C-alpha positions as CSV (number, residue, x, y, z in Angstrom):
1,M,0.0,0.0,0.0
2,A,1.3,3.5,-0.8
3,T,-0.3,6.9,-0.6
4,E,1.5,10.0,-1.9
5,K,0.6,12.9,0.4
6,S,2.2,15.6,-1.7
7,Q,4.2,15.9,-4.9
8,D,7.6,16.2,-3.2
9,F,7.1,13.8,-0.3
10,N,6.5,10.3,-1.3
11,I,5.5,8.3,1.9
12,T,5.1,4.6,1.5
13,C,4.3,1.7,3.9
14,V,6.7,-1.2,3.2
15,G,5.9,-3.6,6.0
16,Y,4.2,-4.3,9.4
17,Y,5.3,-6.1,12.5
18,K,4.2,-6.8,16.1
19,R,6.5,-6.5,19.1
20,D,6.5,-8.2,22.4
21,N,7.7,-7.0,25.9
22,E,11.3,-7.7,25.1
23,M,11.1,-5.8,21.7
24,N,11.3,-9.1,19.8
25,V,9.3,-8.7,16.6
26,T,7.1,-10.9,14.5
27,V,7.3,-9.6,11.0
28,D,4.4,-9.3,8.5
29,V,1.7,-9.1,11.2
30,Q,-0.8,-6.4,10.1
31,P,-2.9,-4.2,12.5
32,K,-6.5,-5.1,13.1
33,F,-9.2,-4.1,10.7
34,A,-11.6,-1.4,11.7
35,N,-15.0,-2.9,12.7
36,S,-18.7,-2.1,12.2
37,N,-18.6,0.7,14.8
38,Y,-16.1,2.5,12.6
39,D,-18.1,1.8,9.5
40,H,-21.2,3.3,11.1
41,L,-19.3,6.4,12.1
42,M,-18.0,6.9,8.6
43,E,-21.4,6.4,7.1
44,F,-23.3,8.8,9.3
45,Q,-20.9,11.6,10.0
46,E,-20.6,14.6,7.7
47,P,-17.1,16.1,7.2
48,G,-16.3,18.5,10.0
49,D,-19.2,17.3,12.3
50,Y,-18.9,15.4,15.4
51,I,-21.2,12.9,17.2
52,Q,-22.3,13.6,20.7
53,E,-21.6,10.6,22.9
54,N,-23.6,9.2,25.7
55,G,-20.9,9.5,28.4
56,M,-19.0,6.2,27.9
57,N,-16.5,5.8,30.8
58,L,-13.1,4.9,29.1
59,V,-11.3,4.0,32.4
60,S,-13.4,0.8,32.6
61,P,-12.0,-1.8,32.3
62,E,-8.6,-0.7,33.6
63,V,-5.8,-1.4,31.1
64,P,-2.5,-1.5,32.9
65,H,0.6,-0.6,31.0
66,D,2.6,-3.6,32.3
67,G,4.8,-3.7,29.2
68,N,8.1,-2.1,28.7
69,I,8.3,1.4,27.1
70,E,10.0,1.1,23.7
71,N,13.1,3.3,23.6
72,F,15.3,4.2,20.7
73,F,12.9,2.5,18.2
74,E,14.5,-0.8,19.2
75,S,11.7,-2.9,17.6
76,L,12.3,-1.2,14.2
77,L,16.1,-2.0,14.5
78,N,15.1,-5.6,15.2
79,Y,12.8,-5.6,12.2
80,I,15.6,-4.3,9.9
81,S,18.0,-7.0,11.2
82,I,15.4,-9.6,10.1
83,K,14.0,-8.0,6.9
84,G,16.7,-5.6,5.8
85,F,16.2,-2.3,4.1
86,G,15.3,-3.7,0.6
87,E,16.4,-2.1,-2.6
88,E,17.7,1.2,-1.1
89,K,19.6,1.9,2.1
90,P,18.3,5.0,3.7
91,L,20.3,8.0,4.9
92,F,18.0,8.6,8.0
93,V,16.5,6.1,10.4
94,T,14.2,7.2,13.1
95,Y,10.5,7.1,14.3
96,K,7.4,9.1,13.6
97,Q,7.3,11.3,16.7
98,V,10.7,12.9,15.9
99,L,9.5,13.8,12.4
100,A,6.1,15.0,13.4
101,D,7.5,17.3,16.1
102,V,10.0,18.9,13.8
103,A,7.4,19.6,11.1
104,A,4.9,20.9,13.6
105,R,7.4,23.3,15.0
106,F,7.0,22.3,18.6
107,V,9.7,22.8,21.2
108,T,11.7,19.7,20.3
109,P,13.7,17.9,23.0
110,T,17.4,17.1,22.5
111,V,17.8,14.8,19.5
112,Y,20.3,12.0,19.9
113,I,22.1,11.3,16.6
114,V,24.4,8.4,15.8
115,S,26.1,8.4,12.4
116,H,27.1,4.8,11.6
117,M,27.7,2.7,8.4
118,G,26.7,5.6,6.2
119,M,23.4,6.1,7.9
120,I,22.1,8.6,10.5
121,F,20.0,7.3,13.4
122,M,17.9,9.8,15.3
123,S,16.0,9.4,18.6
124,Y,14.8,11.2,21.7
125,K,16.1,10.3,25.1
126,K,15.1,7.1,26.9
127,L,11.6,7.3,28.5
128,E,10.6,5.8,31.9
129,R,7.1,4.7,32.7
130,A,5.7,6.4,35.8
131,D,4.3,3.8,38.3
132,P,1.0,5.0,39.8
133,E,1.6,2.7,42.8
134,I,5.0,4.0,43.5
135,D,5.8,4.7,47.2
136,E,6.5,8.4,46.6
137,E,6.2,11.1,49.2
138,D,5.7,13.7,46.5
139,Q,2.0,13.7,46.0
140,K,2.3,15.7,42.8
141,K,4.4,12.9,41.3
142,K,1.9,10.3,42.4
143,D,-1.0,12.3,40.8
144,I,0.9,12.7,37.6
145,A,1.6,8.9,37.4
146,R,-2.1,8.2,38.2
147,K,-3.2,10.6,35.5
148,K,-0.9,9.1,32.9
149,A,-2.1,5.6,33.8
150,M,-5.7,6.8,33.3
151,E,-4.9,8.4,30.0
152,Y,-3.3,5.2,28.8
153,T,-6.4,3.2,29.8
154,A,-8.7,5.7,28.1
155,G,-6.7,5.6,24.9
156,A,-6.6,1.8,24.9
157,N,-10.3,1.3,25.4
158,F,-11.1,3.9,22.7
159,A,-8.9,2.1,20.2
160,H,-10.4,-1.3,21.2
161,Y,-13.9,0.0,20.6
162,W,-13.1,0.6,16.9
163,T,-11.4,-2.8,16.3
164,K,-13.1,-5.4,18.5
165,K,-14.7,-8.2,16.4
166,S,-17.8,-8.4,18.6
167,E,-19.5,-6.2,21.2
168,N,-18.5,-8.8,23.9
169,E,-14.8,-9.1,23.0
170,E,-12.7,-8.0,25.9
171,I,-9.5,-5.9,25.5
172,P,-6.5,-8.3,25.4
173,E,-4.5,-8.7,28.6
174,D,-1.3,-8.1,26.7
175,Y,-2.6,-4.9,25.0
176,A,0.5,-2.9,26.2
177,T,2.8,-5.2,24.2
178,S,0.5,-6.3,21.4
179,N,0.5,-3.2,19.2
180,C,1.4,-3.3,15.6
181,K,3.7,-0.9,13.8
182,A,4.3,0.0,10.2
183,V,7.7,0.4,8.6
184,M,7.6,3.6,6.5
185,K,9.7,5.1,3.9
186,C,9.7,8.8,2.9
187,D,11.5,10.2,-0.1
188,V,12.3,13.9,0.5
189,E,14.5,16.4,-1.3
190,V,17.4,17.6,0.9
191,G,19.8,20.1,-0.6
192,G,18.8,19.3,-4.2
193,K,19.1,15.6,-3.7
194,K,16.5,13.0,-3.0
195,E,17.2,11.3,0.4
196,L,15.4,8.3,2.0
197,V,14.0,8.3,5.5
198,V,13.0,5.0,7.1
199,Y,11.0,5.1,10.3
200,S,8.5,3.3,12.4
201,A,4.9,4.4,13.1
202,H,2.3,2.9,15.5
203,I,-0.9,2.0,13.6
204,D,-4.2,1.5,15.4
205,A,-6.3,-0.1,12.6
206,L,-6.7,-0.6,8.8
207,E,-9.8,0.1,6.8
208,K,-11.3,-3.1,5.5
209,E,-11.7,-2.3,1.8
210,S,-8.9,0.1,1.2
211,G,-6.3,-1.0,3.7
212,K,-5.6,2.6,4.6
213,H,-4.2,3.5,8.0
214,V,-6.6,4.6,10.8
215,S,-5.5,6.3,14.0
216,T,-7.4,6.8,17.2
217,R,-6.8,9.3,19.9
218,T,-8.4,10.6,23.1
219,T,-8.1,14.2,24.3
220,R,-9.6,16.5,26.8
221,R,-9.1,19.6,24.8
222,T,-9.1,20.2,21.0
223,T,-6.9,23.3,20.6
224,F,-5.2,24.9,17.6
225,W,-2.0,23.0,18.7
226,T,-3.9,19.7,19.0
227,Y,-4.8,19.8,15.4
228,R,-1.4,20.9,14.2
229,S,0.1,17.9,16.1
230,L,-2.5,15.5,14.7
231,H,-1.9,16.7,11.2
232,W,1.8,15.9,11.1
233,K,1.3,12.6,12.9
234,M,-1.3,11.6,10.3
235,F,1.0,12.8,7.5
236,F,4.0,10.7,8.6
237,G,1.7,7.8,9.6
238,N,0.1,7.8,6.2
239,D,-3.2,7.9,7.9
240,S,-6.4,8.5,5.9
241,T,-8.5,9.1,9.0
242,M,-8.2,10.1,12.7
243,V,-11.0,9.1,15.1
244,L,-10.8,11.7,17.8
245,G,-12.6,11.3,21.1
246,A,-13.0,14.3,23.4
247,G,-14.0,14.0,27.0
248,S,-13.5,15.1,30.6
249,V,-11.8,13.7,33.7
250,S,-13.3,13.7,37.1
251,L,-11.5,15.5,39.9
252,E,-10.8,12.3,41.8
253,L,-9.4,10.7,38.6
254,S,-12.0,7.9,38.7
255,K,-13.7,8.6,35.4
256,W,-12.6,9.6,31.9
257,V,-16.0,10.4,30.3
258,L,-16.3,10.4,26.5
259,R,-18.4,13.4,25.3
260,S,-17.9,13.5,21.5
261,I,-16.4,11.7,18.6
262,E,-15.3,13.0,15.3
263,A,-13.7,11.3,12.3
264,L,-11.2,13.6,10.6
265,K,-10.0,12.9,7.1
266,F,-6.4,13.9,6.6
267,E,-7.4,16.7,4.3
268,D,-9.9,18.1,6.9
269,V,-7.4,18.7,9.7
270,F,-5.9,21.9,8.3
271,T,-9.4,23.3,7.7
272,K,-10.3,22.5,11.3
273,M,-7.1,24.0,12.6
274,E,-7.7,27.2,10.6
275,K,-11.2,27.5,11.9
276,I,-10.0,27.3,15.5
277,R,-7.2,29.8,14.8
278,R,-9.7,32.4,13.5
279,E,-12.0,31.9,16.5
280,K,-9.2,32.2,19.0
281,N,-7.8,35.3,17.3
282,E,-11.3,36.9,17.5
283,E,-11.3,36.2,21.2
284,R,-7.7,37.5,21.6
285,A,-8.6,40.7,19.8
286,Q,-10.9,41.5,22.7
287,C,-8.0,41.1,25.2
288,E,-5.3,43.8,25.4
289,E,-2.7,41.3,26.6
290,F,-3.0,39.1,23.5
291,R,-3.9,41.7,20.9
292,K,-0.3,42.0,19.6
293,A,0.3,38.2,19.6
294,P,-2.4,36.5,17.4
295,F,-2.0,32.9,16.3
296,Q,-0.2,33.0,12.9
297,K,-1.5,31.1,9.9
298,W,0.2,27.8,9.4
299,T,0.7,26.1,6.1
300,M,1.8,22.7,4.9
301,D,4.7,24.2,3.0
302,Q,6.0,25.8,6.2
303,G,6.1,22.5,7.9
304,K,7.7,20.7,5.0
305,E,10.3,23.3,4.6
306,R,11.1,23.2,8.3
307,F,11.5,19.4,8.0
308,R,13.8,19.7,5.0
309,Q,15.9,22.3,6.8
310,F,16.3,20.0,9.8
311,L,17.4,17.1,7.6
312,S,19.7,19.3,5.7
313,Q,21.4,20.6,8.8
314,V,21.7,17.0,10.3
315,K,23.1,15.8,7.0
316,N,25.7,18.6,6.8
317,A,26.8,18.2,10.4
318,C,26.7,14.4,10.9
319,T,27.7,12.6,7.7
320,H,31.4,13.2,7.5
321,S,32.3,10.2,9.6
322,D,30.9,7.9,12.2
323,G,30.2,9.7,15.4
324,C,27.6,10.7,18.0
325,F,25.9,14.1,18.3
326,L,23.4,15.9,20.6
327,A,21.2,18.2,18.6
328,T,19.4,21.1,20.2
329,E,17.4,24.0,18.6
330,A,17.6,27.6,19.5
331,N,16.1,30.5,17.6
332,K,15.2,28.2,14.6
333,V,18.9,27.1,14.3
334,W,20.0,23.6,15.2
335,N,23.2,23.2,17.1
336,F,25.2,19.9,17.0
337,E,27.5,18.9,19.8
338,K,29.8,16.0,18.9
339,V,30.2,13.7,21.8
340,D,32.1,10.5,22.6
341,E,30.0,7.3,22.2
342,E,30.5,6.7,25.9
343,H,28.9,10.0,26.8
344,D,26.3,9.4,29.5
345,E,23.3,10.7,27.5
346,I,23.9,8.8,24.3
347,R,25.9,5.7,25.3
348,E,22.9,3.3,25.4
349,F,21.5,4.5,22.1
350,A,24.9,4.3,20.4
351,S,25.5,0.8,21.7
352,L,22.0,-0.4,20.6
353,V,22.5,0.9,17.0
354,K,25.9,-0.7,16.6
355,I,24.7,-4.1,18.0
356,K,21.6,-4.2,15.8
357,M,23.4,-3.0,12.6
358,A,26.1,-5.6,13.2
359,V,23.4,-8.3,12.9
360,W,21.9,-6.6,9.8
361,K,25.4,-6.6,8.2
362,I,25.7,-10.3,8.7
363,N,22.2,-11.1,7.4
364,Y,22.4,-8.6,4.5
365,P,26.0,-8.1,3.4
366,N,24.9,-6.9,-0.1
367,E,22.9,-4.0,1.4
368,C,25.8,-2.6,3.3
369,S,27.6,-1.1,0.3
């Protein structure tokens, strides 16, 4: 399956896989197909409308995140060691979140970069899962952990609603480690030359007839920034539709109540974002504090150019030889600090890349040239 989102970005899905708790992968396992609930939603909803919900509580049943958090796109590296890159070795290897954040122009965390075997591997820092049962004196930290656990449960139940095969099918016990991912390739022009980016993207479901990607998401607020983030996640995920559930959380964190559902086609997200921008600017015009700082109009070309510039700067700074870099952005300029591979921040990522690519080299010696 391949869908070209624009004339100069060719984004293609080249494979799927499922990971387990140790990041072992089973290749060629597709995501679930969307069910009749999804079909009814698409049949009855008009573009731009939303369906008022009846107050479904998405924290029941509880879905514990008892699996490991994936760090440094380890499962993608395992997939590559099994399946290889195919006809063309990429210049960049990463995962969807990094690409979407750069294009959306969010405040991007430090990007870890490892240049190795003629490729550039890019990741954020290692994540740690907050345990809601942790014996922690800091009540604020405990509340944050409980809130994150609730948000995970709500998102899991929402995704399950659109993919379960029958109304009585319970969410799987291994939900936290049973997700499927797509292996994506993106051709993009960098400095006058076409370069290939390979990355992983979590996929919630597939449409039955078309096989197109469907994403689901829960949120408590649908802001201008929400839609900008969704747009670029959909773009790099090659998603045709985003099913967005908006709701509210009780003060005691016992309920996550679904209030509305909307199905957003990829091409509708910018329209929705622009509508919210105009409405917010009208509100700001009535407030002296914000009158001089309206939300600026955002275009796809701006995001794509920002993405190109990022890749161009990474390419110029990090392709001369094997090495490790910490990339940070300030005033729209990326700064690259070259560090030793034993540097505390990057050591684990650099080691993982070298180990996995050594396996790939043994299994696919012809691709290494």
